[in-house]
N, C-alpha and C positions, 0 to 999 in steps of 0.2 A: 539529338541534333540541334545545334543553336541556329537562330535565325541568320547569323553571320555566315554559316556554311550553306545556307539554303538559297536556291534560285526562286522557289515558289513557296509561299506560306499562306495557307487558307485555314481560317478558323470560324466555325459556326456559320457557314455560308447558307443563306436561305433565299429562295426565290419562288414566288407564287404567280400563277396565272389564274386569276379568279379564285375558285375554291381548290384548285389543283396545286399541290406542293411539288414543284419541279426539283427543288433542292431543299433539304430538310435538316440543316445542321451539318453540312459536309465539312470535314476536317482533312487536311492533306499538307504534307511537307515534302518537298522535292529537293534533294541534294544537288548542288551545282555540278555540271559535267556528267550527268547520268541520264538514262532513259527511264522515265516513269510511265508505266502502263496503267491505263484506266479501263477496266473491263466491266461490262455490264450489258444487260439486255436492252432492247429498244424501250425508250421511255424511262430509263433508269436515272437520267439526269446528266449523262456524260457531255453531250453537246452544250447544254445550258451552262455547265460549269466552265467549259472552254470559252464560251462567249463572254462570261463574266470576267474570267482571268485575262482575256485579250481585249477588254474594255468595250466590247460590242453591246454589252448588256449591263445595266446597273443592278446590283444586288439589293434585296430588301433589307437584309441584315447580314452582319458578319464582316470579318477583316480579310482582305486579300492584298498580298504584296507580291510583286514580280520583280526580281533583281533588286530587291530592297525598296521598291517604289510602290506607294499605295495607289491602287487602280481607281479608287473613287475620287481622290483629291488631286492626283497628278496623272490623269489619263493620257495626256499628250506625251508626257515623258515616257510612260510605259510603252506607248506605240512605237517610239523610236528605238526601243530595246528588244522588240519581239518580232518574230515572223509567224505567219499563220497560213496553214494549208488546210482548207476546208474540204468538205465532201464533194463539192462540185468544182470543175475546172474553171480557172480564172483567166486563162490566156486567150488571146485572139487567134482563132483558127485560120484566118486568112493570112496572117503574118507568119514569117519564119521564126525559128527559135531565137536567133540573135536579135531580130527586130522586136520581139516580145520582151526580151530581157533588157534591151536598151530603153524601151518604153517604161518598164518598171523602174529602171535606174533614174530616169528623168523625173518620174513621179516622186522618187525619194530625194530629189534635189541633188543628184550626184554631178550634174553637168554632162555635156555630150561626151567629152573625152573619157572621164572616169566611168560613165555608164557603159561606154563601148568596151573599155578594158575589163570591167567587171563581168560583162556579158561573155566576153571571150574566155575569161577564167572559168566561169561556171559551165559553159558549154563543154570545155575540155574536161572539167572535173566529173561531169555526169555523162560523158560520152554521147553527146547529142549532135546530130548532123545539122548543118545550117543551110542545106541546099534545097529544102522543100518547105512548103507551108505546113503548119501544125495539123491541118485537117488530114494530112497524109501520114501523120505519125501513128504508131501503134499505141494501144492503151497504156502500156508501160512507159513509153517515151513521153507521152503527154503528162503523166503524173511526175516523171522525173523533171520535166520542164516546169511544171507547177512548183515542185520542190525547189528548183533552182531560183525561180522568181521570188519565193518566200525568203530566200537567203541573200537577196540583192544588197541589203543594207548591213550584212554581217550581224545578225541578231544574236543576243546573248541567250535568249530562250526561244525555242521553236515549238509551236503548237501544231500537232498533226491530228486532225479530227477524221478518223476512219479513212486513212489515206489510200488504202488499197481496195476499197469497196468496188466491186464490179470488174476487177482485174482478173485475168487468167493466172495460173501458177507462175508462168514465166514473168509476167509483168509485176506480180507481187514480189518475186525474188529480186527483180531489178530495184524496186523501191527499197526493199530491206537492205540491200547492199549500200544504197545511197545513204540511208539513215545511219548505218554503222560508220560510214566514213565521216559523217558530221560529228558524231560523238567523239571520235578519235581526235577531232580538232578542237574539242573543248565546249561544244554547244550543248546546252541542256535541252532535252526533248521531252515533251509531254505528249503521249500517244494514246488516243482513245481508239478502241477497236472492239469488234464482236468476234474477231478471229482469235481463238485461244492459242493456236499455233503461233500467230504473229506476236502476241504478248510473250509467249515462251521463248521465241527466237530473239527478240529485241530488248525486252525490258530488264533493267537491273532490279527494279522492284515493281510490284503490281498491286494496285488497289482495286478491290472488287466493290462496285457501286450498285446498290439496288434501292429503289424508292427514295432517291435523293440523298443518300448518305453512304459513307464507306462502311461496309460490313465486315471487311477483312483486308489485311495488308501484309505484305512481306515479299521475300524473294519467291520465285516459282517453286523452289524446293521446299521452302517453309510452308507455302500454301498447300502443296501436295501432301505434306506430312499431316495436315489436319484431317485427311480422310482415313488415317490409320496406318500410314507408312507403306512399305513394300507389299506387293501381292504376288502370289504365284498363280499362273494360268495354266490349266491343263485342257488341251483341245483333243477331243477323241475322234476316232474314225466311226464309232457306232454310238448313236445317241442312247441306245438301250443301256449303256454302261454308266450313264451320268450319275444315277443314284448310288452306284457302288463307289464311285470316286468321291462323292460327297462324304461318305462314311470314313474315307481315308484322310481327309483334310481337316485341320482344326479351325476353330473360331467361326467368324461370321462368313459362311460360305455362300457365294452367289452363283446361281445356275443360269446360263444363257443357252436355251435349247436351240435357238436358231443358228447360233455359231458353234454348237456342240462343245461348249466350254464351261468349265467349272473354275471359279476363282476364289481364293482365300487369302487372308492377311498372314504375313510371316514376319518374324523378328530377325532371324539369322538367314541371310540370303542363300549362302552356299549350303548350309545344313539343310534348309528347306528344299533346295533343288535336288540334292543327292538323296535325301530321305524320301522325297515324293517319287523320284524315278525308281528307287529300290522297292517302294511299296507297290507301285504299279506292276513291276515285274513279278513280284511275289504273288499278287492277286491275279496275274494273267490278263491284265487289262492293256490293250494296245492303244498307245497315245500317238496322235499325229504331231503334237508339239507340246513341250513343257518349257515354260519360261518364267523368270522372276523379273518384275518390272516395278518402276515407280508409278503411282497414280498419275493419270493424265490431268491436264488443266480442265478438260471437259468434265471429268468426274468431280474435281474440286468445285467447279462452277455450279454444277447441278446440286452438289451437296450443300454449298453455302446459300444458294438461293432457293433451297427446298424444292427444286424442280420447277420453279415458276417460269424459267426461261425455256423457250422451245429450242 
């Protein structure tokens, strides 16, 4: 990918806090108009990287360009091109939704009329009521208002730093749907998250970060293939039969006694499924469930980080 096609280019990014290396040579390129997921455990360097890319923190070393603009030498210009949604709410809870968005519009020098029009547009886009104070909003509504506020100036690049932390499943889904609508409009999104399902749902590409550097990158399917491809899971009614099933399956077999499950890698999905079902019948072993699946991002993450992340 050339820099011309890229909304974000990061090369050799380093940041220290005393003796601690928060970023240790991080490299990342994000194609314009896509969602780039940044996945990693606490302390991996995700938030530090976002703070550098959004001009809130100066790097010690490395090159960072956002929308073709250098963050070190032209920080003010970068700020005019980006939006940022951090982990904590930035809106005033005593004001209503429209009042908050108008305030952000004026902070971005839109003027009263343009700020009001933009507020109305974003309220409609995110399905937000304007009849009550923000303190009466649900968690999902607050984060959608935060997201709307970060878009007040129509940014080319939007940074979302763990945007659904603390939300219930409904609130998380509301934010996911809002992010999808943004990308459909051409916005580039960089999303940091600890929720593997969130990265799987939203990201076109995912970079796994650990100890301040990218240790793996690709689509969700590409990352999942690193754990050995598809697997077949056999769930039994009787745990006493686990050892017998192990002898029927090839390769690196994993036994989960708590879930009464045996799992093994497969190459041909349909052949493995039909062959396993037939072998169980011949052996007289009663299975509760037999399924072929792709590895989960949870398994990929634990594999890549060697189980360091809880």
